[in-house]
N, C-alpha and C positions, 0 to 999 in steps of 0.2 A: 796235786802235790808236786808233780814234776814241773808244772807251769810256774808254781811259786818259787821253786828252787832256781829255775832258769831266769825268772824275773829278778831275783836277788843277785844272781851272777851278772846279768846285764847291767843292773844298777851299779854294782861294784866296779865293773869295767868302765862305765860312763864316768863315775866319780873319779876313778884313777886318771882318766884322760882329761877331765876338767881340772883336777888338781895340777896336772902337768901343765896345762894351759895357764892356770893361775900363777904357777911358779915362774913360767917364762915371762909373764907380764910383770911380776914382782921383781925379777932379776934384770929387767930390761936395761936399767942404768949401769949394771955391772958387766953387761955383755957388749961386745962391739956390735955394730949394726948388722953385719953379715951373720954373726952367730945368732943374734936375736931372730932375724928373718928366717934363717935356716931351721932353727929349733921350732919356731912357731909353725912354719910350713910343714915340717915333719909331723907335728902334733895334729894339725888339721888333716893331713893325709891319713893318719891313724884313725881319726874320727870318721873320715869318709869310708875307709875300709870296714870299720865297725858298723857303720850304717848299712853298708851292702850286706854284710853277714846277717845283720838283724832283719833286713828285708827278706833274705832267703829263709831265715828261721820262721818268720811269721806268715809267709804265704800259705794260704789255705787254712790256717788255724785262726778262726774268728775270735775266740776268747783271748788268745795270746796277742792277736793283732790289735784288739781294743786296748789291752794292757800296755802295749809297747808304742802305741801311736804317739803319745806325748813324748816318750823318750826319743823317738825318731824325729819329731819336730824340734826338740831341743838340740839334737845333733845338727840338724839342718840349719838351725838358727846360728849355731857356732860356726859352722863351715861357711855360711853365706855372709858372715860378719854383721848380721843384723843385731846380734847380741854380742857385746864385747866383754861383759862382766861374768866371769865364770860362776860366781855365787848365784847370780840371777838364773843362769842356765841350769845350775844344779837344782835350785828350788823349783823351777819350772818343770824339769824332767821328773822330779820326785813328787809333783803335784802338791806343792806346799803353799797354797794361797795365803794362809795366815802369816807365814814367814815372809812372803813377798810384801804383804801389807806392812809388816813391821819394818822391813828394810826401806820401804818407801817413806815411812814416817821418819826413820833415822836419817836418810839422805836429805829430806826436806829440812829437818832440824839443822843438820850440818851446813846446808846451804845458807840458811838464815844467819847462822853464827859465823859465816865466812870461812869455814873449815874446808870447804870443797869448792872447786871452781865451778862456775855456772855451766860451762860446757859439759863437765862430767855429771853434774846434777841433772841436766836435761837428758843426756844420753841414758843414764841409768834409770831415770824416771820413765822414759819412753820404753825401755826394755821391760821394766816391771809392769807397767800398765798394759803393754802388749801381751806379756805372759799371763797376767790376770784375765784379760779379755779372752785369750786362747783357752784358758781353763774354764771358761764359762762364768766367770765372776761378774757381778754387776758393777759397773763403773758409775761414779757420780757424773753429773752433767759437767762439772769442772774438769774431771779427769778425762772425759770424752773430748772436751774442747782442747785440753792440753795435747792429747794424742793427735787430734786432727791438725792443730796448729803447728806441731813440731815434728810430725812424722817425716821420715827421710826415705830415700830411695831403698836403702837396705831393709828397712822395716816393711816397706811396700812389697819388696821382693819376697820377704819372708811370708807375708800374708798370702801372696800368690802361691808360694810353695805349699803353704798350709792347706789352701783350698784344693790345689792340684793333688796333694797327697791324700786328702780325704776322698776326692773323686776317684783317684786311682785305687785306693783301698776298697771302696764300695764296688767298683767295677771288677776288681780281682775276685773279691768274695762272691759276687754274683756269678762270675764265670766259673769259679770252683764249684759252686752249688749246682749249676747247670750240668757240669761235667759229672759230678757225683750222682745226680739224679739220672743222667742218661746211661750210666753204667749199671744201674739196678735192673 
């Protein structure tokens, strides 16, 4: 019960920070460049601080660690600039593959209708496909090819962080279990 309440609070905090990031992006045209950069930087610093506190909360608690691993990856994706679309980060953090698929269909349709620039279409499609893959969803051969052909340095860095985070989590859990067993 306590884990469920904590998880809900973590998700609320993440959603607040992602909304803040989304607002900064939406108001970019209204802000001067310095204001935009400073506000975005502050939001990313808040995300980093949130990630650190989340790391402290989950160390040693395997159930909570499993629950929060996707949230931590979403935060890392936002901080590393691998993901630039707050809605995609939110859907990824909340483990919403159906909504990600729906957004992919929508962005593809908008691209075909000329409502969205090709660069934005490619960036958001990459983010969505990377998120789906990270959530363990099966990708079509066409989607895998698109990922491989269009992957950029930021997404490659995110993939490395993801595997490093998983390795780190497994090693920490094993270490905690060894310590727990040796104190018995």
